[in-house]
N, C-alpha and C positions, 0 to 999 in steps of 0.2 A: 644244421640245426643246434650246433653248440652252445649257441647263449641257452637255451635252454635243457640243459644236464641235470639241473637242481630238480627239473620238476620228475614224476612219476611219469615213462615214456610209453603210447598206448599200449601198448602188449602189459602193460603191470595192472592196469584199469578191471576194477573188477564190475561184476556185473550190474549192481548198483550206481557206479561211477561212473559205467557207458549209459547208461539207463540218463543219467543227470547229462551227460554230454549231448544226448539225442535231443535233448528237451533245452539247454543250452541252444543247439544248431537254429531252432525254430525261435524261441522263446516262448513256451508255454511256462505256462506252473504245474508244477508240478510236489505232490505230496508226498515224503518218502516216511510215512509213519516211524519216526522215531529209530531207521536205518542208518548205519555209516558211508560219512563219505569225508578222504582226507582233505585241507585246509590244503593240501600241497596242488590237489586234481583241482580244486576250487578258482586257485590262483594261476594253477594254466591255462585252465579255461580263458577266465578275463583278458592272459597275454598275448595272448595268442599260439600258446601251447603246442594247439591240438587243432589240428584239420579240421575242413567246416566243408561240409557239401554247398553245391553252387546253390547260390541265391537262399543263401542263409541272412536269418534276421537275430543273433545270438542277443539272449541278454537269460542273467539270471535272475532264475525268479525260483527259489526252495521253500516249501513248509514245512515243517519238521519236521529237521534233519539234523544229525549228529556230529559236528563239525570235528574230526580227529586230526592229531598234527598242528604243522602250524599253519595258520591264516595270512599270508606276506607278500604285502602289497604297496612294501616298500619304496620309495621311490618311483614308481609305477605309473602311467598314463593310462587307463580305462575308460573307453568309448561306451563301455556296455551297461546298460541298467542292472542293479541289484539290489532284487527283492527280498530278502530273505523273511520269512514270520515262524515266528516256535521254535528257530534254531538253536542250537544248543551248542557253542563252540568249548572244547575241553580247555584249550589253550589260550593265549590270547593274541586278538588280531592283531597283524602290524599294516599299518596305514599312513605311515609316518615318511612328511612328505610326498604321499602322493596324490594323482589327478583321475578328479572320477567325475562322469557327470550326475550320477544320483545314488544315494545311499539307502537304502531302505532296513532297519533293521528292525521291524513290529513283535516286539512281543519275544525278541530273541533274548538269548542266557549268555557272558560270556564271564570270563576271571577279571576283564582288564577290559581296557578297547589305548592301543597305544597310534595316536593321531596325530601328532606335533605336525605343522606347518601341510596340515591336509588342506585339502584343495575340492570342495563340491560345486559344480556347476549348475543345483540346481537345491533341494532342499534335500537336508541331512534329519531323516527320522526317524527316533530313537523311541518310540513309544508303545502305544497299549500292550501294557507291562516287560518291554525291555528291563533287562536283568542282568547290573554289571559289577564284580564283586570284588571291586576290583577300581584302581585307580581308573578314571575317565579322563584323556588326558587330550586335549582339543587345544593344548597352548599354539598360538600363533596361529592357530588354522583358519580359515575362509573357505566362508559358506554364502555366493550367492544368492538361494534361497533364504529358505528359513527352516531356523530351528526347532523340531519337534519333539520335546520330548513327556508328551503326555499323560501320564500315568508311567511315569516312570518311575524305578526302582536303583540307588546308587548305595552301594554296601562299602564302605574304605574308612572305620572306625578309628577314628584319631589323627586321619591323614587326609589326604584330599582324597573324596568322593570324584569331583568335575573340575577339571584342569583345564582352566576356559582363559586365559590368560592373554590378554592383547589376539581377544578369539574375533574374528570382524565376519559379521552376518549382516546380511545387505534387506532381507525382511526383520520377522521377525522372531523370539526364542519363545515357542511357544513350552511349557511347562505345568503346565496345568497341575494341581495332583501331584506333581513330586514329591517321588520319597531318596534324602539323603542321609543316608548316617556317614558323619564326614564333613569336612570343608566343600562349598563350594565355591569358585574361586572362578570371578566374571573381573580381574583387575585387567583394568586399563582396556578393556574389553569396548566392541562398538557396532552398536546394533542399529538397525538404519531405520526399523518397524520401534516397536512395544514389546519389552520384555512382560509374558505372564507368568507369573508364579502364584499364581491365584489357588489360597488352596492348599498349599503346597507345604509338604513336612521338610524340616530341618535341622539335623542333629548332632550338633560340632561342641560341647558343653566345655571343652579345654581350649576353646581358641575361637574360631571366627565360622560361624555358622553360611556368614553370604558374606563371603571380602569381593566387594568391588570396587574399591578406591581408583577415583580415576573410569567410571564404567561412564561410556559417554552410551545415551537413547537417545533418538531420534522423536520418539512419540514418547508415549505411557511407558510407568515402572504398577505395576502392580503383584500387592505382594497384600492381598487381601481376602475376603474367606466370601464362602457360598453358604448356600442356607448352610450344608450340611456338616461340611470340613471347616476350620480355621487354619488360613497360614499363621504355622506356627515353627519357633525355630526356638532350638534349645543352644545357642549360643550367640557371639556378638553378630549383628548387620550390620557390617561395616560400608557407607557410601562416601569415603570423605572425599574431598574434592571432583564427585562426581555429575554427570550434566545429563537435567532430563531436561528434552524438551519439552512437553506436555505436564500431565500431571504422578506425582508419585502420588500411587495410593494404598495404605495400608489399615485401610480400616475392619476392626475386627476382629486385625492380627495376633497373633499372643507369643510375644519375646520375656525371654525368661535366662534362665542357666546365663547373666553376663558373665565378661570378665572385667576382675577386677582392676579399677586402674591405681596408678600409682598414686599416692594421697598428695595432692594438690595442697597452695595458700591458696587462699580465701581471703577477699577484701570485708570488713576489718578485721576478726579475727577468728584463726580456726584453722581448719586444712576442709576439703571434702573428701568427700568417703566415698568415691564414686562404683557402681560395680554396673558395667555399661552393657545394652540391650546392644542399644542403635545408638550409632557414632556418625553420623552425616553431617561431620565438620567441612567448610566452604562447598556444602553441597546448593550446585546450581536451578531448579524449577524453573520451568520457564511458567508451567500451570498451579494447578490447585499442589497443596501438600494436604492429605488426610489424614488424620489419626483420630481415626473419630470411628462410630458407630462399634465400641465395645472394644476399640483396639486397650492389647491391655502389654503393659512393659515392667516385667517386676525387676525394675531396675532401671538405670538412668537415659534418659534418652538424652544423646548431646546432638546440637546443629550448629554451633559456634561460626557465626563467618558463612552464616549461611544467606544463599540467595533466593526468594519464593515469590515471581511474579504475580502471581495470584492470590489464592491466600490458603490460611493455615488453618484448619477444621481440627479441633479437639473435643467437641461434646460428645459426652460419652463413655471418655479415653480415663483409662485406668490407668499413674505412671506411675513410680517407684514400689517402693519393697513396706507393705504395710508393718511388716514388723521392726521398720525403725522407731513408730509411736510410741513403745509402750517404752522403750532406751530411754525420748527424748521426754516424756510423762515424768519420766524417773528423777533426771534431769532437773524440771522448774519443779516438780512437790520438793525436793531437794535444795533450790536454788544453788543449782550447780550448774555455772559456764558450760554449753557446750565446745568443745575442743574438736571434733571429728561432723561439718556437717553434711547429712549425708542430701545429697541430691539429686531431684525426679527428674527435672529440666534444665536442660541448658545450652540456653540459647544464646549468651553475650555476642552483641555485634551483629547479629541475624537482624536480616532487612527485609518485609514482605510488600508487596506493592497492595494488596488489597486490605483483607481487617480479617484476625486472629479473630477466631468466633469457636467460644469453648463452655455456650450456655445451654443452659439446657428446653427444652423442646417437647411440646405437648404430643402426644399421639398419629395425631395430624400434621406434624412439621410444622406448627403455626409459629412465627415468631413470638415469645414468651420466656418470660423468668419464673413462670410457675410450675416448674417439673423439675426437681433436687435429681431424680434417677438418670434426668436424658444429661447433666452436667460432669465437666472434669472432677476427678477427684487425683489428688494430686499428694503420697505420700515422701515428703519432704521438700528441700527448696527447688521452688523454681527461682530461677535465673533467668532475666530479661535486662542485663545490663549493655550499658549502649544499641540498644535494641531501635531499630529504626518501622514503625506500622503506618502506612500511610494513609491506611485506610484509618480502622475503630477498631477497640480492643473488646471483647466482651467475655465475660468469667462471671456474667449474674447465676446466682447461682451454685457457682462452684462449692466442692469440698477441699480444703486446704490442711493437712494437717502439718505440720513441726513443730509442736512445746519450744518453745525455751530458741528459736530462729528465727531471723529472719526469713519464713515460708517464704514467701514475695518479695524478690530482690527486683528492682527495677531502677537505682539508679541511673541517671540522663537518658530514663528511656524516653521516644520520642511517639504520640504518635499525633496523627495528623487528624483522627475524629473524633468520639469520645469513647473513652472508660471506661466501662459498665464493670462495676462492679454492685449491682445490683443481689441483696441478700444476701452474698457469699456468704459463706459462714467459714471461718478460717482462726486454725490452733497456732498460733503465734503472731508473729509481727509483717504487717507489711510496710515495706520499706521503696519512696518512690523521690527521693532526693534528687535533686535540678532535675527534674523530667518535666519533660516542655506536652502539656496536650492542646489539642490546638483548638478542642471546643470544650466537653466538660470532664469531670473526673466526677461521675457518680457512682454513689456508695449507698445510696438508699437503702434501708432495713438490712444493712449487712451486718454480722455479730464477728466480732475481733477479740479471741480469747487466747490467755496462757502467751502472752505476749515475750518478746528475746528479752534475756537477763545477760544483765552486765556481766563481765569478770567478778567483779564484789557483790554480786547475787541479784542487788538492786534489776529493779524492771523497769526496761526500755518502752519509746512507744509503741504501741499497737500501730497507731495510722502514723508512720513519719513520711510529709512531700517536705522536708523544709525549701528554703531557695525554686521550688519549682513556679511554672507558669500554666496557668491554664486559661484558654481562649475566651472563655464563657462561663458556669460555675462547678462551683463545688459541692455535691450534696452530699452531706455527713446524716440525714433526716430520717425520718416514718420508721424509726424503731436503730433505728442506728447505734451499735453500742462497741464502742472500744474498753474496753479494760482497763490498757494500759495506757488510756488516754493518746491524743492529738497532738500532731507538733506539725503546723504549718507556720514555720518561722521563714520571715522575707518570703513569703510566698505571694504571687501578685494571679490575680485571679479577675477578670475583667468584668464581669458580675457581680453573681453575686455568691452571696459561701454563705450556708446555711445550717445550720444546727438544731429545725426543730425537731422534740421530741429527741435528741439522744441523749443517751445515759454514758457518759464521759467516768472513766474512773473507777473507783472500787475493786474485789478480789474474786477470782476463779474460783479459790475454795477460802474461808476458813484462815487456814493457818497458810497461805502462800503474801509474799510482802505485794504491797499495796502503793500505786504510782505519785509522786508525790507532785506532778504535775499532769493535772484532765486534760485543759489544753495551752497546749501554747502557741500566741498567733503573732508572736515579738515581731514587729516590721509585718503583719500582716497589712495590704491596700488589696480593697474592693471597691466598687458601686452598692453592693448591699449586702450586708452583716443582719446573720437573723443568730441568734444567741438567742434560744427557747427553753430552756429544761422540761421534760416532766418534775411538777413541784414537786411530787416524792419521793425525787430523785433528781437532787442534784449534785453537780460536777464534785465526784470524789477526791480532791485536789486543790491543784491551785489554779487558776483563771489568769493569763498572762495577754494582756491586750497592749501592753507597750510600744509607744511609737506606732498603734497601727496603724491606717487611713482610712477611712472609709468616707461613701457621702451621707447613705441615709444607716441608723443600727435599729436595729428589732431587740429588745429584750425583756427580761419576766423573773419574777419573785424568786424562782430557783435560780438563776446564774447568781444574783450576792448571795445567795446559802451557799456556795460551794465552801466547802471544810477547808480547802486552802487559801481561801480568802481571793479579792482580782485586785489583777495588781492594771493599776488603769491607768500608771505616768506619760507625757504627751499623747494619751488616746483621742487622735483629732478626728473628730466625725462633724456633719453640718447639719444633720437630722435626725433625731430621736423616738422612737415609740414605741411602748410595752402593749404586751399582749397577758391578758385583760387593760388597759390601760388605768393609772395610774395617776394621783395628784402627786404636785411638785414638791410637795412635805415628806412622801413614800421614796419617794428620789431622795431627792438629801437623805431621807434615813438608812438609805442601803450606801451613799456614799460614806456617811458618819460609822456604819458594822464594816464594810471591807476598807477605811481608812482611817488607822486608830492616831495614826500622825499625822497630823495636818497639813496637805499641801495643797497651793492656790490654785495649783492647773484645773485639775476635771471641775471644782466652781466655775473659772471661768468660760474653759469650753462650751462648758454646759448654759454658761447664762447668755453667753457667743450665740447658741444654737438657737436658744429662746430671744434674744433681741433680733436678728438676722427673720424670726418666722414672724416675726409684727408681737409678740407677747410679753412685753415688755411688762407687767406686773411681775409676770414668773421671773422672768429674769435678776431683778430686783430682790425678788425671794432670794434668789439661790446665791447672788451679790452677799446680803446679809449674813445667810449661813457663814461664806467664807468669810466675816470681816469679824461673825460670832465665834467660829473656831480657831481664829487669828490668835484672838486678846486671848480665847479660854486657856493657854500655852503658854501665855506669857508669868512674869513674875507674881504675886500676889497684888501689889499695886497697876500691875496692866491688866489683872483681869477686873478687878473694881473701876476704873476708866473703862474700861470697852466695857463692863457693864451697864454702866451712869450713859454712855454714847450708843449702848443699843435699847434702853429704857425710852433716854428723852428723843434722841433723832433719828433712831434705826441704823446710826451709823455713814447721816449725812444722806443716804436712799429714800429715808420717807421723811422730806421737807414738813409736810402738813402735821406732824408729830411736832417739832420747835412752833408752830404756831397755835397749836394748843397751849403748849408749856409757857408760851408766852401771853397767849388770854387768864391763864392758870397765875402766875405771874401776875397779871394785870390788875386782876380780881380783887389778889392780896392784897398787892397793892393800894386799891381801892378803897378797897374795907379797914384796913389799919390806920392809913388818913384821915378816914370822913370820922376817925375817935381817935385823934393825934395831932390836934393845927399848932405847926411851929409858927415863928417869930418870923418876923421882917430883919432880913440880913441887914437892908438900908432906908431910913425910917424916911429920906425923900422922895421914895418912888411906895408906889401904892395898887401893889399886886392883887389881885381878886384868888381868896384860894379854894382853892376846887382841885381835888380830893382825886378825882379819873382825869384827869390832865398833869394833873403831878406826875402820879405812878406811869403814864404814856410818859410823856419827859423821860423818866428815868432810865426807861426799858428799851427806848431808842436812841441804840447810838448815832452820833454825827448828827440827826435833828436836833435845833436847839425849838422847842418852844412855848420857852422865856419862865418855866415854874422850877428848875432844877436850880436854880442859881440866885433865886428871889426868897429861898426861907434858909433858919439856921436849924442844921438838921442835927439832935442832942438824945445821950441818951440812946435806949432802941433803934427810935426810928433811923441813926444813925446804919445800926446794921442793917435796917431795912431797906434804905437809902440807897446802898454800898450793894447788897444784896440783886436790888431789883437789876444795878447800874450792867453788873459781871453775869447775869442772869440773860442781859440785854447784848451785852455781847458778843456770849457765847451763841445764844441761841438764834438772832439775828446774821451773824457771821455763817451757820454750818443751814440756816434755810436758804443764803443766797449760792452756797456750794450749792445744795441738791436742787436751787431753782438752775440752777446753771448744764449740772449733768442730764436733766430735762430735756434743755435747751439742747444740747447740744445730740443729744436720741435724734427728737425729731428733726 
């Protein structure tokens, strides 16, 4: 028996300890009512230090015992069941490298638990009020069943409350309503089932409340809320590089008191001012990630490079610190660029196999964008740079607060379906440069105020989608408003671009800066372009349509009343209409208003559209106006010559005017020669004096009717005949040219 000399000898057992030994031999449950038993005695029983009667079926089942001394099973193999309920350990149990059949410590209290490399062949139960006032050390432990910690309380403030690095659990981790003061560490742990932290409260404000980097969960991760209690984390929830085989559920969770990260540079200017509360960088989730139903993060949620097989749900979430809005608003009011950008959601490089759903829904949960209370609210920048969403992304009715910054920063975003920004309310700018949208970008009813400021304090576009590619429609209609204007430079849209009813440009406040470009659509390509703005609210700034290419365009009076003018150089289209329809002279007046300096291109483009549509008369009116404006900008002689051509022959586009002038000159000539008879040139000939025929012969070039060379013109008749000859040549040539144009067009 020398190997058991460290234990209390049989003769040294107290009456209570003998009672415990008898119950141990039979496996019966014994309630000690708070009486004391030494830990050495219990360890001796479990390791065979005391003889048992024949046919004994040992099991340690104790209720309400006070365990004194050291309960030490370090490195021991125990083949009996250990079930303790409501027991109090005065010293930290030592279970390091022990091999146990089972261990149940329901409602027990201990100053700690040293169980590194522990192995339990069934469930490890630490629940029903289990309280640990020191470190619960399960580092490298193995549990072949489930780890049950429902309702447990772990208190080790400022240090590790649960040390479970590389913990292996074959079943699930049941820790619903867990209370932990100190770090819960599951770094590199492997859980065969699910992790249930529903309603848990974790507190480690100076560091990581849940440190689960590299955690592998074959099932689901539940950090959500119940009807009565929320999952609450004071400190960082760190899931860097974790692998979740099912869903990661944070519905209704409350995350706060994150750790401020080191400031990092962000594109294009400034630094990120992050206070991370959820770090899921490189997270892999096979199912959905649910940050919805009242999820609140008073700091940054970082999921850079994450891979989500299902959906990302953000409806009803509140992300970011609302206190940052006041500082950003002050920068905007002072026209001062923001250097430290607060970040609410950092999802650069994320890949989502399904949809992103951050929209509002009604109380029946129907698909709608009508309830703003059920949508995402973000305080600070939402970053989706290089993100990929294989489904659709909906932020309809979302509220994004980031005055003077790019509140939605999504350069090179790729969305397989539609990006919905319906009725979104944005304080800041939306940046979608080089984005690729498989279906539509729907911004109907969106309102974008307080756009980002440049370093010099000037306003940038509220919606910046330059060089984006959109597979179907770009809709900025039905009450869409962008105080900083819209930039869709070099954007390719397969179908429609609509600004019907949109309000572009202006000021958020009378003292704020106003954008210089209400709409910049340089190089835009689309099938249909709708530029119908409210008549009382024309674009406040320039509208740039230079080198845009569309099949059809629909405009209205408000477009051409843009305060900064309309640049239509090389703007190409195949059909044009207006709402309401306007005559061609009104459209020509619009061109004159926006082009104080003459340029032939817009007139030629408009004339070609009318001509291709079979409206030759309208095309002629446009070309006539082009020539009129061309000559109007020449020197005085050119203007006189142009005026003469306009009146006489309509610059050759109204050849019938030449015929009228010929008739007028013929009548003048006939009248003159009727009262002024000329002498014959040759007395050998006897021509008949015929004033109408003489006037005709003088006016018609080339054709000889035998009259103009038969008479001696003297006095004023010389000038009359010369004038008729010159007028005939000019008018006949012009008429022939106009006729040729008509024949070519026909």
